[in-house]
Structure formats: C-alpha cells, structure tokens
N, CA, C and O atoms as CSV, one atom per row, in Angstrom:
chain,resi,resn,atom,element,x,y,z
A,1,MET,N,N,110.331,82.564,89.477
A,1,MET,CA,C,110.804,82.444,88.740
A,1,MET,C,C,111.758,84.226,88.576
A,1,MET,O,O,112.586,84.026,87.688
A,2,PHE,N,N,111.879,85.454,88.983
A,2,PHE,CA,C,111.915,86.431,89.382
A,2,PHE,C,C,112.982,86.523,90.422
A,2,PHE,O,O,113.076,87.578,91.049
A,3,ALA,N,N,113.662,85.700,90.635
A,3,ALA,CA,C,114.650,84.681,92.344
A,3,ALA,C,C,115.296,86.479,91.646
A,3,ALA,O,O,114.661,87.061,90.767
A,4,GLY,N,N,115.888,86.746,91.925
A,4,GLY,CA,C,117.431,87.726,90.868
A,4,GLY,C,C,117.681,87.991,89.908
A,4,GLY,O,O,118.648,87.856,89.159
A,5,GLY,N,N,116.292,88.617,89.874
A,5,GLY,CA,C,116.427,89.645,89.076
A,5,GLY,C,C,115.949,91.519,89.838
A,5,GLY,O,O,114.919,91.856,90.422
A,6,TRP,N,N,116.890,92.147,89.572
A,6,TRP,CA,C,116.682,93.783,89.574
A,6,TRP,C,C,115.601,93.906,91.727
A,6,TRP,O,O,114.498,94.275,92.129
A,7,ALA,N,N,116.265,93.606,92.051
A,7,ALA,CA,C,114.747,94.048,93.014
A,7,ALA,C,C,113.098,95.076,92.541
A,7,ALA,O,O,111.913,94.800,92.732
A,8,PRO,N,N,113.750,96.257,91.899
A,8,PRO,CA,C,112.566,97.120,92.149
A,8,PRO,C,C,111.499,96.159,90.704
A,8,PRO,O,O,110.410,95.587,90.649
A,9,VAL,N,N,112.275,96.368,90.056
A,9,VAL,CA,C,111.683,95.178,88.061
A,9,VAL,C,C,110.507,94.365,88.880
A,9,VAL,O,O,109.286,94.514,88.925
A,10,ARG,N,N,111.777,93.070,89.757
A,10,ARG,CA,C,111.990,91.840,90.297
A,10,ARG,C,C,109.945,92.185,91.404
A,10,ARG,O,O,109.065,91.336,91.546
A,11,ASP,N,N,109.917,93.772,91.949
A,11,ASP,CA,C,108.491,93.002,92.247
A,11,ASP,C,C,107.958,94.471,91.895
A,11,ASP,O,O,107.299,95.168,92.667
A,12,SER,N,N,108.166,94.655,91.217
A,12,SER,CA,C,106.713,95.122,90.284
A,12,SER,C,C,106.632,94.078,89.253
A,12,SER,O,O,105.468,93.880,88.903
A,13,ALA,N,N,107.828,93.081,88.440
A,13,ALA,CA,C,106.573,91.665,87.871
A,13,ALA,C,C,105.919,91.210,88.864
A,13,ALA,O,O,104.754,91.008,88.519
A,14,LYS,N,N,106.177,90.852,90.342
A,14,LYS,CA,C,105.329,90.100,91.205
A,14,LYS,C,C,104.065,90.435,91.273
A,14,LYS,O,O,103.234,89.533,91.164
A,15,ASP,N,N,103.548,92.056,91.504
A,15,ASP,CA,C,103.258,92.889,91.649
A,15,ASP,C,C,101.437,92.608,90.825
A,15,ASP,O,O,100.223,92.547,91.016
A,16,ALA,N,N,102.702,92.520,89.728
A,16,ALA,CA,C,101.296,92.849,88.449
A,16,ALA,C,C,101.114,90.917,87.814
A,16,ALA,O,O,100.619,90.725,86.704
A,17,LEU,N,N,101.334,90.347,88.227
A,17,LEU,CA,C,101.413,88.881,88.009
A,17,LEU,C,C,99.466,88.697,88.593
A,17,LEU,O,O,98.381,88.541,88.033
A,18,ARG,N,N,100.212,88.905,90.639
A,18,ARG,CA,C,99.587,89.443,92.093
A,18,ARG,C,C,98.075,88.768,91.105
A,18,ARG,O,O,97.688,87.619,90.892
A,19,THR,N,N,97.340,90.671,90.537
A,19,THR,CA,C,97.246,91.702,89.819
A,19,THR,C,C,96.220,90.972,88.627
A,19,THR,O,O,95.009,90.800,88.490
A,20,VAL,N,N,97.144,90.739,88.061
A,20,VAL,CA,C,96.325,90.069,86.863
A,20,VAL,C,C,95.667,88.116,87.143
A,20,VAL,O,O,95.246,87.372,86.258
A,21,ASN,N,N,95.769,87.890,88.200
A,21,ASN,CA,C,94.898,86.921,88.744
A,21,ASN,C,C,94.374,86.604,89.477
A,21,ASN,O,O,93.436,85.818,89.613
A,22,LEU,N,N,95.167,87.444,90.324
A,22,LEU,CA,C,93.460,89.027,90.410
A,22,LEU,C,C,92.376,88.797,89.684
A,22,LEU,O,O,91.523,87.945,89.935
A,23,LEU,N,N,92.387,89.634,88.667
A,23,LEU,CA,C,91.888,89.962,88.396
A,23,LEU,C,C,90.565,88.788,87.193
A,23,LEU,O,O,89.460,88.784,86.651
A,24,LYS,N,N,91.811,87.994,87.428
A,24,LYS,CA,C,91.011,86.571,86.285
A,24,LYS,C,C,90.075,85.728,87.420
A,24,LYS,O,O,89.147,85.091,86.921
A,25,ALA,N,N,90.202,85.665,88.729
A,25,ALA,CA,C,88.891,85.038,89.617
A,25,ALA,C,C,87.849,85.760,89.692
A,25,ALA,O,O,86.814,85.224,90.088
A,26,ILE,N,N,87.849,87.853,89.157
A,26,ILE,CA,C,87.082,88.274,90.005
A,26,ILE,C,C,85.644,87.402,88.474
A,26,ILE,O,O,84.472,87.754,88.612
A,27,GLY,N,N,85.912,86.609,87.512
A,27,GLY,CA,C,84.552,86.560,86.468
A,27,GLY,C,C,83.785,87.587,85.690
A,27,GLY,O,O,82.909,87.149,84.944
A,28,PHE,N,N,83.980,88.931,85.747
A,28,PHE,CA,C,83.884,89.332,85.432
A,28,PHE,C,C,82.320,88.770,84.337
A,28,PHE,O,O,81.270,88.385,84.852
A,29,SER,N,N,82.525,88.852,83.008
A,29,SER,CA,C,81.527,88.137,81.979
A,29,SER,C,C,79.912,87.185,83.239
A,29,SER,O,O,78.725,86.871,83.145
A,30,GLN,N,N,80.743,87.153,83.968
A,30,GLN,CA,C,79.423,86.315,84.869
A,30,GLN,C,C,78.792,87.169,86.097
A,30,GLN,O,O,78.314,86.490,87.006
A,31,TYR,N,N,78.749,88.309,86.201
A,31,TYR,CA,C,79.194,89.379,86.728
A,31,TYR,C,C,76.981,89.204,86.541
A,31,TYR,O,O,76.449,89.023,85.446
A,32,VAL,N,N,76.354,89.299,87.582
A,32,VAL,CA,C,75.053,89.745,87.680
A,32,VAL,C,C,74.534,91.534,88.947
A,32,VAL,O,O,74.495,91.866,90.132
A,33,PRO,N,N,74.318,91.981,87.824
A,33,PRO,CA,C,74.673,93.253,89.031
A,33,PRO,C,C,73.134,93.043,89.959
A,33,PRO,O,O,72.435,92.046,89.780
A,34,ALA,N,N,72.929,93.644,90.502
A,34,ALA,CA,C,72.310,93.412,92.755
A,34,ALA,C,C,71.409,93.918,92.429
A,34,ALA,O,O,71.739,94.906,91.773
A,35,ASN,N,N,70.036,93.793,92.525
A,35,ASN,CA,C,68.683,95.843,93.511
A,35,ASN,C,C,67.981,95.678,91.230
A,35,ASN,O,O,67.098,96.366,90.719
A,36,GLY,N,N,68.565,94.910,90.742
A,36,GLY,CA,C,67.547,95.233,89.550
A,36,GLY,C,C,69.273,96.572,88.701
A,36,GLY,O,O,69.440,96.410,87.492
A,37,ALA,N,N,69.786,97.130,89.068
A,37,ALA,CA,C,70.853,97.808,88.249
A,37,ALA,C,C,70.697,97.561,87.107
A,37,ALA,O,O,70.515,96.371,86.849
A,38,VAL,N,N,70.699,98.132,86.443
A,38,VAL,CA,C,70.754,98.555,85.508
A,38,VAL,C,C,72.329,99.467,84.717
A,38,VAL,O,O,72.537,100.672,84.852
A,39,TYR,N,N,73.435,98.287,83.759
A,39,TYR,CA,C,74.677,100.038,83.397
A,39,TYR,C,C,74.167,100.069,81.991
A,39,TYR,O,O,73.603,99.111,81.464
A,40,PRO,N,N,74.378,101.136,81.452
A,40,PRO,CA,C,74.448,102.378,80.424
A,40,PRO,C,C,75.211,101.547,79.439
A,40,PRO,O,O,76.095,101.007,80.103
A,41,GLN,N,N,75.326,101.126,78.031
A,41,GLN,CA,C,76.273,100.374,77.157
A,41,GLN,C,C,77.841,101.179,76.355
A,41,GLN,O,O,78.623,100.947,75.433
A,42,THR,N,N,77.681,101.878,77.080
A,42,THR,CA,C,79.128,103.113,77.533
A,42,THR,C,C,80.031,102.595,77.980
A,42,THR,O,O,80.051,101.523,78.584
A,43,ASP,N,N,81.233,103.576,77.639
A,43,ASP,CA,C,82.326,102.827,77.770
A,43,ASP,C,C,82.166,103.333,79.867
A,43,ASP,O,O,82.405,102.642,80.857
A,44,PHE,N,N,81.706,104.691,79.752
A,44,PHE,CA,C,81.584,104.606,82.035
A,44,PHE,C,C,80.713,103.606,81.682
A,44,PHE,O,O,81.211,103.007,80.728
A,45,GLY,N,N,79.155,102.916,82.132
A,45,GLY,CA,C,78.800,102.144,82.108
A,45,GLY,C,C,78.963,101.171,82.608
A,45,GLY,O,O,78.456,100.750,83.648
A,46,LYS,N,N,80.083,100.440,81.560
A,46,LYS,CA,C,81.345,99.617,80.602
A,46,LYS,C,C,81.838,99.359,81.808
A,46,LYS,O,O,81.454,98.351,82.402
A,47,GLY,N,N,83.076,100.505,82.564
A,47,GLY,CA,C,83.498,101.100,83.576
A,47,GLY,C,C,83.169,100.973,85.225
A,47,GLY,O,O,83.744,100.656,86.266
A,48,LEU,N,N,81.799,101.454,84.736
A,48,LEU,CA,C,80.862,101.026,86.846
A,48,LEU,C,C,80.018,99.962,86.500
A,48,LEU,O,O,78.821,100.226,86.609
A,49,ARG,N,N,80.271,98.951,86.154
A,49,ARG,CA,C,79.667,97.529,85.805
A,49,ARG,C,C,81.210,96.473,86.551
A,49,ARG,O,O,81.336,95.673,87.478
A,50,ALA,N,N,82.251,97.157,85.362
A,50,ALA,CA,C,84.030,95.949,86.127
A,50,ALA,C,C,84.305,96.581,87.190
A,50,ALA,O,O,85.382,96.061,87.483
A,51,LEU,N,N,84.111,97.282,87.921
A,51,LEU,CA,C,83.946,98.690,88.972
A,51,LEU,C,C,82.635,97.755,90.799
A,51,LEU,O,O,82.865,97.870,92.003
A,52,ALA,N,N,81.349,96.920,90.031
A,52,ALA,CA,C,80.897,95.955,90.453
A,52,ALA,C,C,80.919,95.589,90.657
A,52,ALA,O,O,80.174,95.285,91.589
A,53,ALA,N,N,82.039,94.707,90.079
A,53,ALA,CA,C,82.120,93.305,89.976
A,53,ALA,C,C,83.391,93.032,90.731
A,53,ALA,O,O,83.400,91.929,91.277
A,54,ILE,N,N,84.747,93.960,90.938
A,54,ILE,CA,C,85.289,93.604,91.673
A,54,ILE,C,C,84.781,93.689,93.259
A,54,ILE,O,O,84.888,93.021,94.287
A,55,ILE,N,N,84.239,94.773,92.869
A,55,ILE,CA,C,84.239,94.808,94.853
A,55,ILE,C,C,83.232,94.892,95.504
A,55,ILE,O,O,83.004,95.549,96.520
A,56,LYS,N,N,82.197,93.788,94.552
A,56,LYS,CA,C,81.377,92.151,94.426
A,56,LYS,C,C,82.423,91.105,95.220
A,56,LYS,O,O,82.239,90.587,96.321
A,57,GLY,N,N,83.494,90.963,94.392
A,57,GLY,CA,C,84.388,90.058,94.111
A,57,GLY,C,C,84.632,90.040,94.664
A,57,GLY,O,O,85.159,88.935,94.794
A,58,ASP,N,N,84.837,91.041,96.141
A,58,ASP,CA,C,85.855,91.166,97.133
A,58,ASP,C,C,87.101,91.750,97.168
A,58,ASP,O,O,87.502,92.389,98.141
A,59,ALA,N,N,87.618,91.601,96.347
A,59,ALA,CA,C,89.671,92.522,95.079
A,59,ALA,C,C,90.332,92.903,96.786
A,59,ALA,O,O,91.482,92.703,97.177
A,60,GLY,N,N,88.970,93.601,97.701
A,60,GLY,CA,C,89.970,94.180,98.640
A,60,GLY,C,C,90.615,96.207,98.201
A,60,GLY,O,O,91.386,96.932,98.829
A,61,LEU,N,N,89.677,96.502,96.636
A,61,LEU,CA,C,89.787,97.112,96.312
A,61,LEU,C,C,89.685,98.323,97.546
A,61,LEU,O,O,89.014,98.261,98.576
A,62,GLU,N,N,90.486,99.322,97.132
A,62,GLU,CA,C,90.295,100.101,98.545
A,62,GLU,C,C,89.901,101.956,98.144
A,62,GLU,O,O,89.466,102.698,99.024
A,63,ALA,N,N,90.129,102.390,96.850
A,63,ALA,CA,C,89.840,103.604,96.040
A,63,ALA,C,C,89.833,103.415,93.961
A,63,ALA,O,O,90.727,103.157,93.155
A,64,ALA,N,N,88.447,103.687,93.830
A,64,ALA,CA,C,88.385,103.919,92.494
A,64,ALA,C,C,88.329,104.725,91.833
A,64,ALA,O,O,87.346,105.281,92.322
A,65,HIS,N,N,88.788,105.717,90.489
A,65,HIS,CA,C,88.338,106.181,89.343
A,65,HIS,C,C,88.320,106.135,88.794
A,65,HIS,O,O,89.390,105.787,88.296
A,66,LEU,N,N,86.787,106.451,87.515
A,66,LEU,CA,C,86.332,106.614,86.563
A,66,LEU,C,C,86.596,107.548,86.104
A,66,LEU,O,O,86.755,108.462,86.914
A,67,THR,N,N,86.808,107.919,84.561
A,67,THR,CA,C,86.914,108.750,83.743
A,67,THR,C,C,86.098,108.742,82.475
A,67,THR,O,O,86.437,107.983,81.568
A,68,SER,N,N,84.782,109.728,82.309
A,68,SER,CA,C,83.964,109.798,81.366
A,68,SER,C,C,83.987,110.054,80.640
A,68,SER,O,O,85.181,110.352,80.662
A,69,ALA,N,N,83.531,110.435,79.196
A,69,ALA,CA,C,83.731,110.406,77.261
A,69,ALA,C,C,84.034,112.146,77.401
A,69,ALA,O,O,84.644,112.743,76.514
A,70,ASP,N,N,83.455,112.916,78.779
A,70,ASP,CA,C,83.889,114.485,78.334
A,70,ASP,C,C,85.066,114.700,79.118
A,70,ASP,O,O,85.471,115.734,78.586
A,71,GLY,N,N,85.726,114.488,79.835
A,71,GLY,CA,C,86.501,114.020,80.522
A,71,GLY,C,C,86.652,114.419,82.076
A,71,GLY,O,O,87.688,114.613,82.713
A,72,THR,N,N,84.967,114.501,82.600
A,72,THR,CA,C,85.262,114.280,84.150
A,72,THR,C,C,85.059,113.859,84.875
A,72,THR,O,O,84.043,113.220,84.601
A,73,ARG,N,N,85.618,113.497,86.922
A,73,ARG,CA,C,85.491,112.153,87.485
A,73,ARG,C,C,84.810,111.426,87.162
A,73,ARG,O,O,85.096,110.352,86.632
A,74,THR,N,N,82.798,112.222,87.627
A,74,THR,CA,C,81.565,111.200,88.187
A,74,THR,C,C,80.982,111.741,87.071
A,74,THR,O,O,81.680,112.278,86.212
A,75,PRO,N,N,79.757,111.665,86.972
A,75,PRO,CA,C,78.179,112.487,86.392
A,75,PRO,C,C,78.144,113.781,87.175
A,75,PRO,O,O,78.010,114.951,86.816
A,76,THR,N,N,78.371,112.983,88.823
A,76,THR,CA,C,77.656,113.454,89.664
A,76,THR,C,C,78.153,115.401,90.189
A,76,THR,O,O,77.706,116.305,90.895
A,77,ARG,N,N,79.408,115.113,89.205
A,77,ARG,CA,C,80.683,116.029,90.825
A,77,ARG,C,C,80.743,117.331,89.368
A,77,ARG,O,O,80.700,117.215,88.144
A,78,GLY,N,N,80.840,118.315,90.158
A,78,GLY,CA,C,81.807,119.111,88.942
A,78,GLY,C,C,81.970,120.224,90.089
A,78,GLY,O,O,81.999,119.928,91.283
A,79,ARG,N,N,82.079,121.621,89.567
A,79,ARG,CA,C,82.013,123.072,90.588
A,79,ARG,C,C,80.937,124.163,90.412
A,79,ARG,O,O,80.241,124.960,89.782
A,80,ARG,N,N,81.507,123.358,91.777
A,80,ARG,CA,C,79.585,125.175,92.256
A,80,ARG,C,C,79.749,125.982,93.526
A,80,ARG,O,O,79.374,125.403,94.546
A,81,ARG,N,N,80.260,127.268,93.674
A,81,ARG,CA,C,80.096,128.455,94.585
A,81,ARG,C,C,82.124,128.305,94.054
A,81,ARG,O,O,82.788,129.082,94.740
A,82,GLY,N,N,82.839,127.626,93.215
A,82,GLY,CA,C,84.564,127.114,93.407
A,82,GLY,C,C,84.611,126.544,94.119
A,82,GLY,O,O,85.179,127.057,95.083
A,83,ARG,N,N,84.081,124.965,94.351
A,83,ARG,CA,C,85.042,123.382,94.659
A,83,ARG,C,C,84.356,123.495,94.690
A,83,ARG,O,O,83.443,124.318,94.625
A,84,CYS,N,N,84.822,121.859,94.918
A,84,CYS,CA,C,84.771,120.759,93.955
A,84,CYS,C,C,83.105,119.665,95.210
A,84,CYS,O,O,83.243,119.161,96.325
A,85,THR,N,N,82.187,119.706,94.579
A,85,THR,CA,C,80.907,119.320,95.361
A,85,THR,C,C,81.363,117.474,94.945
A,85,THR,O,O,81.965,116.992,93.986
A,86,PRO,N,N,80.725,116.836,96.203
A,86,PRO,CA,C,80.693,115.750,96.089
A,86,PRO,C,C,79.660,115.187,95.516
A,86,PRO,O,O,79.617,113.964,95.384
C-alpha cells in the first residue's frame, strides 16, 4: 500500500496503521477492572481505565502520560519543597 511512498511519510503511515490495529485488538469495552478497582466517571478516570486496559492487553506500553482537568499530570504529583515529588 505504501511501498513506493516517500520514506518518512511511508514509515509513519505504517506505524500509524500498526497502532490502530493494536488498539482495535485491546477490547476496551470488554475490559473488567481487577481487584475491585473503580474508576471515576471523569475524563481522567476514563483515561486511567483505558491505560489499565492497554496494560492488561499486553500491548507493550513503556510509558504513559495523562493530564487531569486542572492540568496536573496525576492527582498525586505536585511541588513540595521546590521539587517535583512522586
């Protein structure tokens, strides 16, 4: 499909299609949280649930980033004594 394309565009298109196919295989709607986990019905909670489904789906996730409604990275991160704390 992209065999004769310009290499940077071709490679990006192939990566995008592989990602779409991988995400289709995750089965987000069938994901059942483990150990009684309950995710809030907020955008952030839905993002956490989606990340959990990706992790449980063994998609090879190496890093993830979510932003909450107030712009913080996670609800437990913040500045304390002049440095970012985990």
